[in-house]
C-alpha positions in Angstrom: -3.6 -4.4 -13.8 -1.2 -2.1 -15.6 0.0 -3.6 -18.9 3.3 -2.2 -18.6 5.2 -3.5 -15.5 7.7 -0.7 -13.4 10.1 -1.9 -10.9 9.1 -0.9 -7.4 12.2 0.9 -5.8 12.4 1.5 -2.5 9.4 4.1 -2.2 7.3 1.9 -4.2 7.9 -1.2 -2.0 7.1 0.7 1.1 3.8 2.1 -0.6 2.9 -1.6 -1.6 2.9 -2.4 2.2 1.1 0.7 3.1 -1.5 -0.3 0.7 -2.3 -3.7 2.3 -2.2 -2.0 5.7 -5.0 0.1 4.4 -6.7 -2.4 2.5 -6.9 -4.5 5.8 -8.7 -1.5 7.5 -5.1 -0.7 9.5 -5.2 3.0 8.0 -5.3 5.0 10.9 -1.6 4.3 12.2 1.3 6.2 10.9 2.8 5.0 7.8 5.8 3.3 9.6 3.2 1.9 11.9 1.5 0.4 8.8 4.5 -1.1 7.3 5.0 -2.6 11.0 1.6 -4.1 10.6 2.4 -5.8 7.4 5.6 -7.2 8.5 3.9 -8.5 11.7 1.4 -10.5 9.7 3.8 -11.9 6.9 2.6 -15.3 7.9 -1.0 -14.4 7.3 -0.1 -12.6 4.3 2.0 -15.6 2.9 -1.0 -18.4 3.9 -3.4 -16.0 1.8 -1.2 -15.8 -1.1 -0.1 -19.2 -1.2 -3.1 -21.3 0.1 -6.0 -18.5 -0.5 -8.9 -21.4 -1.0 -7.7 -23.5 2.1 -5.9 -21.8 4.2 -6.8 -19.4 7.3 -8.3 -16.7 5.1 -6.9 -13.9 6.6 -7.4 -11.9 3.4 -11.1 -12.3 3.5 -11.5 -10.2 6.5 -10.2 -7.0 4.5 -12.7 -4.0 3.4 -11.9 -5.3 -0.1 -10.8 -9.0 0.1 -9.9 -9.5 -3.8 -7.7 -6.4 -3.8 -6.0 -7.7 -0.8 -5.3 -11.3 -1.9 -4.1 -9.4 -5.1 -1.9 -7.4 -2.8 -0.4 -10.6 -0.8 0.4 -12.4 -3.9 2.4 -9.2 -5.1 4.1 -8.7 -2.0 5.2 -12.5 -1.8 6.2 -12.4 -5.4 8.3 -9.6 -4.7 9.7 -10.6 -1.1 10.9 -13.8 -3.1 12.2 -12.1 -5.5 16.1 -11.4 -5.6 15.5 -7.9 -5.2 12.3 -6.6 -4.1 13.0 -3.2 -5.2 13.7 -4.2 -8.3 10.6 -6.4 -8.7 8.6 -5.8 -11.9 4.9 -4.9 -10.6 1.7 -4.3 -12.9 -0.3 -4.1 -9.6 -1.5 -0.4 -9.3 -1.1 1.1 -5.5 -3.9 3.6 -4.6 -2.8 6.7 -3.1 -5.8 8.7 -1.4 -5.4 12.4 -1.4 -7.2 14.7 1.4 -9.9 17.3 0.2 -8.5 17.3 -3.4 -9.9 20.4 -4.3 -8.4 22.1 -1.4 -5.0 20.5 -2.5 -5.0 22.2 -5.7 -6.3 25.7 -4.1 -3.7 25.6 -1.3 -0.9 24.6 -4.0 -1.9 27.3 -7.0 -2.2 29.9 -4.1 1.1 29.1 -2.5 -0.7 28.5 0.8 1.9 26.7 3.2 -0.3 26.9 5.8 -2.9 25.0 3.8 -0.7 22.7 2.2 -0.1 21.2 5.6 -3.5 21.1 6.6 -4.3 19.0 3.5 -1.6 16.5 4.2 0.6 18.3 1.0 3.5 19.1 3.7 6.0 16.4 4.6 5.2 14.6 7.6 6.5 10.8 8.9 
């Protein structure tokens, strides 16, 4: 956990949902599809967060169950707050790169085509 809490903001709240979908092995869809996956599983997510040991154990089927459980708890706490975008979070949200070395080369070389091929250009 990060020591200094920061508000999610709209983008951070979006990426928290993407992160949860990724943890649950739903990582091949678009970012919007991943957010929809999370929203479609809110009942399971709340069950995991509020009743992790006696509930349906949805979180235990994730690739990293403990990270999934922590993220379920964080998402539920944010959703239950007055403003989820203003929720102060200490949970790190992993952002994966694509071919990180090639990303550096593409940016340093000003290679527009290369940046698109290593996911540095805007997509969905």
